FILO-985926 format. One record per residue (C-alpha): residue in three letters; x, y, z. Coordinates in Angstrom, 1 decimal, padded with zeros to 4 digits. Layout:
<sites>
<site code="ALA" u="X" v="Y" w="Z"/>
...
</sites>
This chain:
<sites>
<site code="MET" u="030.3" v="172.9" w="-187.2"/>
<site code="SER" u="029.6" v="169.5" w="-187.1"/>
<site code="ARG" u="026.7" v="167.7" w="-189.1"/>
<site code="VAL" u="024.1" v="166.3" w="-186.7"/>
<site code="PRO" u="023.7" v="161.7" w="-187.8"/>
<site code="LEU" u="020.5" v="161.0" w="-188.8"/>
<site code="SER" u="021.2" v="158.8" w="-186.3"/>
<site code="LEU" u="020.4" v="161.3" w="-183.2"/>
<site code="LEU" u="017.3" v="160.8" w="-183.7"/>
<site code="SER" u="017.0" v="157.6" w="-185.8"/>
<site code="VAL" u="015.1" v="158.5" w="-188.5"/>
<site code="ILE" u="016.4" v="158.7" w="-188.2"/>
<site code="ALA" u="018.4" v="164.4" w="-188.7"/>
<site code="ILE" u="017.4" v="178.9" w="-195.5"/>
<site code="SER" u="015.6" v="180.9" w="-197.6"/>
<site code="ALA" u="015.8" v="181.1" w="-201.6"/>
<site code="CYS" u="013.4" v="181.3" w="-204.5"/>
<site code="SER" u="011.7" v="178.6" w="-206.5"/>
<site code="ASN" u="012.6" v="177.7" w="-210.0"/>
<site code="ASP" u="009.7" v="178.4" w="-212.4"/>
<site code="VAL" u="008.1" v="175.5" w="-212.5"/>
<site code="SER" u="004.7" v="173.7" w="-211.8"/>
<site code="GLY" u="003.1" v="172.6" w="-208.6"/>
<site code="PRO" u="003.4" v="174.6" w="-205.8"/>
<site code="VAL" u="005.7" v="177.8" w="-205.1"/>
<site code="ALA" u="007.8" v="178.4" w="-202.5"/>
<site code="THR" u="006.8" v="180.4" w="-199.7"/>
<site code="SER" u="007.9" v="182.4" w="-196.4"/>
<site code="PRO" u="007.2" v="180.5" w="-193.0"/>
<site code="ALA" u="004.9" v="184.1" w="-192.3"/>
<site code="SER" u="002.5" v="183.8" w="-196.0"/>
<site code="ALA" u="002.3" v="180.3" w="-195.3"/>
<site code="ALA" u="001.1" v="180.8" w="-191.6"/>
<site code="SER" u="-001.6" v="183.3" w="-193.3"/>
<site code="ALA" u="-002.5" v="181.0" w="-196.0"/>
<site code="SER" u="-003.4" v="178.1" w="-193.7"/>
<site code="VAL" u="-006.8" v="176.4" w="-193.6"/>
<site code="SER" u="-007.4" v="172.9" w="-191.7"/>
<site code="VAL" u="-009.7" v="169.7" w="-192.8"/>
<site code="ALA" u="-011.0" v="167.0" w="-191.0"/>
<site code="SER" u="-009.0" v="163.7" w="-191.7"/>
<site code="THR" u="-009.7" v="159.8" w="-190.7"/>
<site code="LEU" u="-006.8" v="158.0" w="-189.3"/>
<site code="THR" u="-006.3" v="154.6" w="-189.3"/>
<site code="VAL" u="-004.2" v="151.8" w="-188.2"/>
<site code="VAL" u="-003.3" v="149.5" w="-191.2"/>
<site code="MET" u="000.0" v="147.5" w="-190.2"/>
<site code="SER" u="001.5" v="147.5" w="-186.7"/>
<site code="GLY" u="003.7" v="146.2" w="-184.5"/>
<site code="LEU" u="006.5" v="147.5" w="-186.4"/>
<site code="ASN" u="010.1" v="148.2" w="-185.3"/>
<site code="SER" u="010.9" v="151.9" w="-185.8"/>
<site code="PRO" u="009.3" v="152.1" w="-189.4"/>
<site code="ARG" u="010.7" v="154.4" w="-192.2"/>
<site code="GLY" u="010.7" v="155.1" w="-195.6"/>
<site code="LEU" u="007.4" v="153.3" w="-197.8"/>
<site code="SER" u="006.8" v="152.2" w="-200.9"/>
<site code="TRP" u="004.5" v="150.2" w="-203.5"/>
<site code="GLY" u="005.4" v="147.3" w="-204.8"/>
<site code="PRO" u="005.3" v="145.6" w="-208.4"/>
<site code="GLU" u="002.6" v="143.5" w="-207.0"/>
<site code="GLY" u="000.6" v="146.4" w="-205.3"/>
<site code="GLY" u="001.6" v="145.4" w="-201.8"/>
<site code="LEU" u="002.9" v="148.2" w="-199.3"/>
<site code="TYR" u="006.8" v="147.7" w="-198.5"/>
<site code="VAL" u="007.4" v="149.6" w="-194.8"/>
<site code="ALA" u="011.4" v="149.8" w="-194.3"/>
<site code="GLU" u="012.3" v="149.3" w="-190.5"/>
<site code="ALA" u="015.2" v="150.4" w="-188.9"/>
<site code="GLY" u="015.3" v="147.9" w="-186.1"/>
<site code="THR" u="015.6" v="147.7" w="-182.8"/>
<site code="SER" u="017.7" v="147.8" w="-178.9"/>
<site code="ALA" u="018.7" v="144.3" w="-178.7"/>
<site code="ILE" u="022.3" v="143.7" w="-178.8"/>
<site code="ASN" u="023.5" v="140.9" w="-181.1"/>
<site code="GLY" u="027.5" v="142.1" w="-181.9"/>
<site code="ALA" u="029.8" v="144.6" w="-180.3"/>
<site code="CYS" u="029.4" v="147.8" w="-178.9"/>
<site code="ILE" u="031.8" v="150.8" w="-179.2"/>
<site code="PRO" u="032.1" v="154.6" w="-178.2"/>
<site code="PHE" u="030.2" v="156.9" w="-180.2"/>
<site code="LEU" u="030.3" v="160.9" w="-180.8"/>
<site code="GLU" u="027.5" v="162.5" w="-181.9"/>
<site code="GLY" u="028.6" v="166.2" w="-181.8"/>
<site code="PRO" u="029.8" v="167.3" w="-177.9"/>
<site code="THR" u="028.4" v="164.1" w="-176.6"/>
<site code="LEU" u="030.1" v="160.9" w="-175.7"/>
<site code="ASN" u="028.1" v="157.9" w="-176.5"/>
<site code="THR" u="027.5" v="154.3" w="-176.6"/>
<site code="LYS" u="026.8" v="152.5" w="-180.5"/>
<site code="CYS" u="025.9" v="148.8" w="-180.6"/>
<site code="TYR" u="025.2" v="146.1" w="-183.8"/>
<site code="SER" u="022.1" v="145.0" w="-183.3"/>
<site code="GLY" u="021.3" v="143.4" w="-187.1"/>
<site code="THR" u="017.2" v="143.2" w="-186.7"/>
<site code="GLY" u="016.5" v="145.6" w="-189.3"/>
<site code="SER" u="013.6" v="143.9" w="-191.7"/>
<site code="VAL" u="011.1" v="145.4" w="-195.1"/>
<site code="SER" u="007.8" v="143.8" w="-194.1"/>
<site code="ARG" u="004.4" v="143.8" w="-196.6"/>
<site code="LEU" u="000.7" v="144.6" w="-196.3"/>
<site code="TRP" u="-000.8" v="142.8" w="-199.6"/>
<site code="LYS" u="-004.3" v="141.5" w="-199.8"/>
<site code="GLY" u="-005.0" v="142.5" w="-195.9"/>
<site code="SER" u="-001.7" v="140.2" w="-195.0"/>
<site code="GLN" u="001.4" v="142.2" w="-192.7"/>
<site code="THR" u="004.2" v="139.7" w="-193.5"/>
<site code="ARG" u="007.7" v="140.1" w="-192.9"/>
<site code="VAL" u="009.2" v="139.4" w="-195.8"/>
<site code="ALA" u="013.1" v="140.2" w="-195.0"/>
<site code="THR" u="014.4" v="140.6" w="-191.4"/>
<site code="GLY" u="018.0" v="140.1" w="-190.1"/>
<site code="LEU" u="019.4" v="143.0" w="-191.6"/>
<site code="ALA" u="022.1" v="145.7" w="-190.7"/>
<site code="SER" u="021.1" v="148.0" w="-188.4"/>
<site code="THR" u="022.5" v="149.4" w="-184.9"/>
<site code="PHE" u="021.5" v="151.9" w="-182.4"/>
<site code="ILE" u="022.8" v="154.3" w="-180.0"/>
<site code="VAL" u="022.8" v="153.0" w="-176.1"/>
<site code="GLN" u="021.6" v="156.0" w="-174.4"/>
<site code="SER" u="018.8" v="156.8" w="-176.7"/>
<site code="GLY" u="017.4" v="153.3" w="-178.1"/>
<site code="PHE" u="017.3" v="154.9" w="-181.2"/>
<site code="ALA" u="017.7" v="152.1" w="-183.9"/>
<site code="SER" u="019.6" v="152.9" w="-187.4"/>
<site code="GLY" u="019.1" v="150.3" w="-190.4"/>
<site code="PRO" u="016.9" v="150.2" w="-193.2"/>
<site code="GLN" u="015.4" v="153.3" w="-194.0"/>
<site code="ASP" u="013.8" v="153.9" w="-197.3"/>
<site code="ILE" u="012.8" v="151.3" w="-200.0"/>
<site code="SER" u="012.1" v="151.6" w="-203.6"/>
<site code="PHE" u="011.1" v="149.5" w="-206.6"/>
<site code="SER" u="012.1" v="150.1" w="-210.6"/>
<site code="GLY" u="010.4" v="146.1" w="-211.7"/>
<site code="ARG" u="009.7" v="143.1" w="-209.5"/>
<site code="GLY" u="013.0" v="141.6" w="-207.7"/>
<site code="ASN" u="014.5" v="145.0" w="-208.2"/>
<site code="ALA" u="013.8" v="146.5" w="-204.8"/>
<site code="MET" u="016.5" v="149.0" w="-203.7"/>
<site code="VAL" u="017.1" v="149.3" w="-199.7"/>
<site code="ALA" u="018.6" v="152.3" w="-198.2"/>
<site code="ILE" u="021.3" v="151.1" w="-194.9"/>
<site code="GLY" u="021.5" v="153.8" w="-192.1"/>
<site code="TRP" u="024.7" v="154.1" w="-190.2"/>
<site code="GLY" u="025.5" v="157.4" w="-189.0"/>
<site code="GLY" u="029.1" v="158.3" w="-189.1"/>
<site code="ASP" u="032.7" v="157.8" w="-189.9"/>
<site code="PRO" u="032.5" v="154.9" w="-192.0"/>
<site code="ALA" u="036.0" v="153.5" w="-190.6"/>
<site code="LEU" u="034.1" v="152.4" w="-187.6"/>
<site code="ARG" u="031.8" v="149.9" w="-189.2"/>
<site code="PRO" u="034.4" v="146.7" w="-188.6"/>
<site code="SER" u="035.1" v="148.0" w="-185.0"/>
<site code="LEU" u="031.5" v="146.4" w="-184.4"/>
<site code="GLY" u="032.3" v="143.4" w="-186.2"/>
<site code="ALA" u="031.9" v="141.9" w="-190.1"/>
<site code="ALA" u="028.3" v="142.1" w="-190.6"/>
<site code="ALA" u="028.5" v="145.9" w="-189.7"/>
<site code="ASN" u="030.0" v="146.9" w="-193.0"/>
<site code="ALA" u="026.6" v="146.5" w="-195.1"/>
<site code="ALA" u="025.9" v="149.5" w="-192.7"/>
<site code="GLY" u="025.8" v="152.6" w="-195.0"/>
<site code="THR" u="025.3" v="151.1" w="-197.8"/>
<site code="ILE" u="022.0" v="150.4" w="-200.7"/>
<site code="ILE" u="021.3" v="146.6" w="-201.0"/>
<site code="GLN" u="019.2" v="145.0" w="-204.1"/>
<site code="LEU" u="016.1" v="142.8" w="-202.0"/>
<site code="GLN" u="015.3" v="139.8" w="-203.8"/>
<site code="PRO" u="010.9" v="138.6" w="-203.0"/>
<site code="SER" u="012.6" v="135.6" w="-201.7"/>
<site code="GLY" u="014.4" v="138.1" w="-198.5"/>
<site code="THR" u="017.4" v="137.4" w="-200.5"/>
<site code="TRP" u="019.8" v="140.6" w="-200.8"/>
<site code="ARG" u="023.5" v="141.7" w="-201.6"/>
<site code="VAL" u="025.6" v="144.9" w="-201.4"/>
<site code="VAL" u="024.9" v="146.9" w="-204.6"/>
<site code="ALA" u="027.3" v="150.4" w="-203.8"/>
<site code="ASP" u="028.9" v="151.3" w="-200.4"/>
<site code="ILE" u="027.8" v="154.6" w="-199.7"/>
<site code="SER" u="029.6" v="155.4" w="-196.6"/>
<site code="ALA" u="032.6" v="154.4" w="-198.1"/>
<site code="PHE" u="032.0" v="157.2" w="-200.6"/>
<site code="GLU" u="031.8" v="159.6" w="-198.1"/>
<site code="GLY" u="034.5" v="158.2" w="-196.3"/>
<site code="ALA" u="037.0" v="158.3" w="-199.7"/>
<site code="THR" u="035.4" v="162.0" w="-201.2"/>
<site code="ASN" u="033.8" v="164.3" w="-198.6"/>
<site code="PRO" u="032.0" v="165.7" w="-201.5"/>
<site code="ALA" u="030.5" v="168.4" w="-198.7"/>
<site code="GLY" u="033.4" v="168.8" w="-196.6"/>
<site code="GLY" u="033.4" v="168.9" w="-193.1"/>
<site code="PRO" u="034.0" v="166.1" w="-190.4"/>
<site code="ILE" u="032.9" v="162.7" w="-192.4"/>
<site code="ASP" u="030.0" v="161.5" w="-191.6"/>
<site code="SER" u="027.4" v="159.4" w="-193.4"/>
<site code="ASN" u="023.8" v="157.6" w="-192.8"/>
<site code="PRO" u="022.0" v="156.8" w="-196.2"/>
<site code="TYR" u="017.7" v="157.6" w="-195.7"/>
<site code="GLY" u="016.5" v="158.1" w="-199.0"/>
<site code="VAL" u="016.5" v="156.1" w="-201.7"/>
<site code="LEU" u="014.7" v="156.4" w="-205.5"/>
<site code="ALA" u="015.5" v="153.1" w="-207.6"/>
<site code="GLU" u="015.4" v="153.8" w="-211.3"/>
<site code="SER" u="015.9" v="151.5" w="-214.3"/>
<site code="GLY" u="019.2" v="151.3" w="-215.0"/>
<site code="ARG" u="020.6" v="153.9" w="-211.5"/>
<site code="THR" u="019.7" v="154.2" w="-208.2"/>
<site code="PHE" u="019.6" v="158.5" w="-206.7"/>
<site code="VAL" u="019.9" v="158.0" w="-202.9"/>
<site code="THR" u="020.5" v="161.0" w="-200.3"/>
<site code="ASP" u="023.6" v="161.1" w="-197.4"/>
<site code="ALA" u="021.9" v="162.6" w="-194.9"/>
<site code="GLY" u="024.8" v="162.1" w="-192.4"/>
<site code="GLY" u="027.0" v="163.4" w="-196.1"/>
<site code="ASN" u="024.6" v="166.2" w="-197.7"/>
<site code="SER" u="024.8" v="165.1" w="-201.0"/>
<site code="LEU" u="022.8" v="163.3" w="-203.5"/>
<site code="LEU" u="024.7" v="160.1" w="-204.6"/>
<site code="GLU" u="023.7" v="158.2" w="-208.2"/>
<site code="VAL" u="024.4" v="154.8" w="-208.4"/>
<site code="ALA" u="024.5" v="153.0" w="-211.6"/>
<site code="ALA" u="023.6" v="149.4" w="-212.4"/>
<site code="THR" u="027.7" v="148.1" w="-212.2"/>
<site code="GLY" u="027.8" v="150.0" w="-208.7"/>
<site code="ALA" u="029.8" v="152.9" w="-209.4"/>
<site code="ILE" u="028.5" v="156.3" w="-207.3"/>
<site code="SER" u="029.4" v="159.5" w="-209.3"/>
<site code="LEU" u="028.0" v="162.9" w="-206.7"/>
<site code="VAL" u="025.1" v="164.7" w="-208.0"/>
<site code="ALA" u="024.9" v="167.4" w="-205.7"/>
<site code="VAL" u="025.6" v="169.2" w="-202.2"/>
<site code="PHE" u="023.3" v="170.7" w="-199.9"/>
<site code="PRO" u="024.4" v="174.0" w="-198.5"/>
<site code="ALA" u="024.0" v="174.6" w="-194.4"/>
<site code="THR" u="021.4" v="177.1" w="-193.3"/>
<site code="PRO" u="021.3" v="180.0" w="-190.9"/>
<site code="ALA" u="020.6" v="178.9" w="-187.1"/>
<site code="PRO" u="021.0" v="181.0" w="-184.1"/>
<site code="PRO" u="024.2" v="181.0" w="-181.3"/>
<site code="PRO" u="025.5" v="179.3" w="-180.7"/>
<site code="PHE" u="025.0" v="177.4" w="-183.5"/>
<site code="ASN" u="025.1" v="180.1" w="-185.8"/>
<site code="GLN" u="024.8" v="177.5" w="-188.8"/>
<site code="ALA" u="022.9" v="173.8" w="-189.0"/>
<site code="GLU" u="023.6" v="171.0" w="-191.5"/>
<site code="SER" u="021.0" v="170.4" w="-194.5"/>
<site code="VAL" u="020.4" v="166.7" w="-193.4"/>
<site code="PRO" u="018.9" v="165.6" w="-197.3"/>
<site code="THR" u="016.0" v="163.1" w="-196.2"/>
<site code="ARG" u="014.1" v="161.8" w="-199.4"/>
<site code="VAL" u="014.7" v="162.1" w="-203.3"/>
<site code="LYS" u="011.7" v="161.7" w="-205.7"/>
<site code="ARG" u="010.8" v="162.3" w="-208.9"/>
<site code="GLY" u="008.7" v="164.9" w="-210.3"/>
<site code="PRO" u="006.6" v="165.1" w="-212.5"/>
<site code="ASP" u="008.0" v="167.4" w="-214.6"/>
<site code="GLY" u="011.2" v="164.8" w="-215.1"/>
<site code="ALA" u="013.4" v="166.5" w="-212.2"/>
<site code="LEU" u="014.8" v="165.3" w="-208.6"/>
<site code="TYR" u="013.3" v="166.4" w="-205.4"/>
<site code="VAL" u="014.6" v="166.6" w="-202.5"/>
<site code="SER" u="013.4" v="167.0" w="-198.7"/>
<site code="THR" u="016.2" v="168.5" w="-195.7"/>
<site code="LEU" u="015.7" v="167.4" w="-192.3"/>
<site code="THR" u="018.0" v="170.7" w="-191.6"/>
<site code="GLY" u="020.3" v="169.6" w="-188.3"/>
<site code="ALA" u="020.5" v="171.4" w="-184.5"/>
<site code="PRO" u="019.0" v="172.9" w="-183.5"/>
<site code="PHE" u="016.0" v="172.0" w="-186.0"/>
<site code="LEU" u="014.1" v="175.7" w="-186.2"/>
<site code="ALA" u="011.2" v="176.3" w="-187.7"/>
<site code="GLY" u="010.8" v="177.4" w="-191.0"/>
<site code="SER" u="014.7" v="176.0" w="-192.0"/>
<site code="ALA" u="013.3" v="173.1" w="-193.5"/>
<site code="VAL" u="012.6" v="173.0" w="-197.2"/>
<site code="ILE" u="012.3" v="170.7" w="-200.0"/>
<site code="TYR" u="014.6" v="171.6" w="-203.3"/>
<site code="ARG" u="014.5" v="171.1" w="-207.1"/>
<site code="VAL" u="017.7" v="169.4" w="-208.6"/>
<site code="VAL" u="018.4" v="169.2" w="-212.0"/>
<site code="PRO" u="021.8" v="167.3" w="-212.9"/>
<site code="GLY" u="024.5" v="169.4" w="-213.7"/>
<site code="GLN" u="023.0" v="172.5" w="-211.9"/>
<site code="SER" u="023.0" v="173.7" w="-208.0"/>
<site code="PRO" u="019.5" v="172.9" w="-206.4"/>
<site code="SER" u="017.4" v="175.4" w="-206.1"/>
<site code="VAL" u="014.6" v="176.0" w="-203.4"/>
<site code="TYR" u="011.3" v="174.5" w="-204.3"/>
<site code="LEU" u="009.4" v="175.2" w="-201.3"/>
<site code="SER" u="010.6" v="176.2" w="-197.7"/>
<site code="GLY" u="009.3" v="177.5" w="-194.2"/>
<site code="PHE" u="008.6" v="173.7" w="-192.5"/>
<site code="LYS" u="010.4" v="171.7" w="-190.3"/>
<site code="THR" u="011.9" v="168.4" w="-189.5"/>
<site code="ILE" u="011.3" v="167.3" w="-193.0"/>
<site code="THR" u="011.3" v="163.5" w="-193.1"/>
<site code="ASP" u="009.4" v="162.6" w="-196.3"/>
<site code="PHE" u="007.0" v="164.2" w="-199.3"/>
<site code="ALA" u="004.8" v="162.8" w="-202.1"/>
<site code="PHE" u="002.9" v="164.3" w="-205.0"/>
<site code="ALA" u="-000.1" v="164.4" w="-204.5"/>
<site code="PRO" u="-002.3" v="163.4" w="-207.6"/>
<site code="ASP" u="-004.0" v="167.6" w="-208.1"/>
<site code="GLY" u="-000.8" v="168.3" w="-208.4"/>
<site code="GLY" u="000.2" v="169.6" w="-205.5"/>
<site code="VAL" u="002.7" v="167.9" w="-202.5"/>
<site code="TYR" u="002.1" v="166.5" w="-199.1"/>
<site code="VAL" u="005.3" v="166.9" w="-196.8"/>
<site code="LEU" u="005.5" v="164.9" w="-193.7"/>
<site code="GLN" u="007.6" v="166.9" w="-190.9"/>
<site code="PHE" u="009.0" v="164.5" w="-187.9"/>
<site code="ALA" u="008.4" v="167.5" w="-185.2"/>
<site code="THR" u="006.3" v="171.2" w="-184.5"/>
<site code="ALA" u="008.0" v="172.6" w="-181.5"/>
<site code="PRO" u="009.4" v="175.7" w="-182.8"/>
<site code="VAL" u="013.4" v="174.1" w="-181.9"/>
<site code="PHE" u="014.7" v="170.8" w="-181.0"/>
<site code="PHE" u="011.9" v="167.4" w="-181.8"/>
<site code="GLY" u="009.4" v="168.7" w="-179.2"/>
<site code="GLY" u="005.3" v="168.9" w="-180.5"/>
<site code="PRO" u="004.0" v="166.5" w="-182.3"/>
<site code="GLY" u="004.3" v="165.3" w="-185.8"/>
<site code="ALA" u="002.5" v="167.0" w="-189.1"/>
<site code="LEU" u="000.8" v="165.8" w="-193.0"/>
<site code="ILE" u="001.1" v="169.1" w="-194.3"/>
<site code="HIS" u="-000.9" v="169.4" w="-198.5"/>
<site code="VAL" u="000.8" v="172.3" w="-200.0"/>
<site code="ALA" u="-001.8" v="173.3" w="-203.1"/>
<site code="THR" u="-000.2" v="174.5" w="-206.4"/>
<site code="ASN" u="-001.6" v="178.3" w="-205.9"/>
<site code="GLY" u="001.0" v="178.2" w="-202.5"/>
<site code="VAL" u="-001.7" v="177.2" w="-199.9"/>
<site code="ARG" u="-000.7" v="175.0" w="-197.1"/>
<site code="THR" u="-003.1" v="173.2" w="-195.2"/>
<site code="PRO" u="-002.8" v="171.2" w="-192.6"/>
<site code="ILE" u="-004.2" v="167.7" w="-193.0"/>
<site code="THR" u="-003.4" v="166.1" w="-188.8"/>
<site code="THR" u="-001.3" v="167.2" w="-186.4"/>
<site code="ALA" u="-002.1" v="163.2" w="-184.6"/>
<site code="LEU" u="001.0" v="161.8" w="-185.0"/>
<site code="PHE" u="004.0" v="161.3" w="-183.3"/>
<site code="GLN" u="007.2" v="160.9" w="-184.6"/>
<site code="PRO" u="006.2" v="159.9" w="-188.4"/>
<site code="THR" u="009.2" v="159.3" w="-191.1"/>
<site code="GLY" u="007.3" v="158.1" w="-194.4"/>
<site code="VAL" u="004.3" v="159.4" w="-196.8"/>
<site code="VAL" u="003.3" v="157.7" w="-200.0"/>
<site code="VAL" u="000.7" v="158.3" w="-201.9"/>
<site code="GLY" u="-002.0" v="155.0" w="-202.4"/>
<site code="PRO" u="-004.5" v="154.1" w="-206.0"/>
<site code="ASP" u="-007.2" v="155.1" w="-204.1"/>
<site code="GLY" u="-005.9" v="158.8" w="-203.8"/>
<site code="SER" u="-005.6" v="157.9" w="-199.6"/>
<site code="VAL" u="-001.9" v="159.1" w="-198.3"/>
<site code="TYR" u="-000.2" v="156.5" w="-196.0"/>
<site code="VAL" u="002.1" v="157.2" w="-192.9"/>
<site code="SER" u="004.6" v="155.3" w="-191.0"/>
<site code="ASN" u="004.0" v="156.5" w="-188.0"/>
<site code="ARG" u="006.4" v="156.7" w="-184.5"/>
<site code="GLY" u="009.7" v="156.0" w="-186.7"/>
<site code="THR" u="011.5" v="155.8" w="-183.7"/>
<site code="SER" u="009.6" v="152.9" w="-181.7"/>
<site code="PRO" u="010.8" v="149.3" w="-182.0"/>
<site code="GLY" u="008.2" v="147.3" w="-181.6"/>
<site code="ASN" u="005.3" v="150.4" w="-181.3"/>
<site code="GLY" u="005.4" v="151.3" w="-185.1"/>
<site code="GLU" u="002.8" v="151.8" w="-186.8"/>
<site code="VAL" u="001.1" v="152.4" w="-190.9"/>
<site code="LEU" u="-001.6" v="154.7" w="-191.0"/>
<site code="ARG" u="-004.4" v="155.1" w="-193.7"/>
<site code="ILE" u="-005.5" v="159.1" w="-193.8"/>
<site code="THR" u="-008.3" v="159.7" w="-195.1"/>
<site code="GLN" u="-010.4" v="163.2" w="-196.3"/>
</sites>
């Protein structure tokens, strides 16, 4: 089965036992449902007018940054583009950006970053995530969604799609690693060549990247050299799909020192099939939390639990509202809110509040919400 690129939903696209580690335990969908409780939450808009907002990160100066995938403005060439069995049109836009909320003021600190969009849906793929490792060292994942060999057909500027860039406080940037070229050259998970850098974790001397199209977790050295950390398996799906790709979304460093990676899964985006993996380099990924749907992001909570962000809640595909769920250390799952529409990023603030990028596929109407309980 061909992979479903994350550009399909513009974010945007199992069953096993968890390792014995501290933190929430993996539970089945049935046990999760029986252990759910609800709480009252207050949602406040803190950033607005965003262009398809995706990943969130706190900067070293205390500002809240959001990666914006862009709009459907055409600023370059267009090409026929196959997504699964459907022939669409993909155009270069170059409207990707990064915005910051600092001291109550919202400002775009970088504009004109590489981005593309699908004409039929208007869904954009551009800056997907941002992560900091010290001052002046912001790493941004620039999405692509497809075969990297097609990038030159959209013009020279499109070659920055499918890469990791280093963004300076001045707004200038440079490509540090071509993630999509690595997929094109090695295709570690097999199957059709498809690359869509989505999640990024910047650490001292290295950066970790999830390739949602390539179903892989990669490490980028300080030199720019790329190496494979892990690949993620397909999951069972009902006919006519039979199996669904893993589609890894975000990567985080856990409190136990391991890496953790969430999955969206591919079509038909079945409820209960999305998981969070625990990854130790040199070992096969193990399921840490299971029984979710279309996970676009997650965050470790101050109480030792995990906040899990779901793009949609319908049994299949993308219907229904998005949801934020808290998983406690004893496995109890608490729905924090379902008053979300296509949410794509989550972080915990210094005061314990939760921040979510909402309307993640809406150019001009995206927002960041502050959620308090």
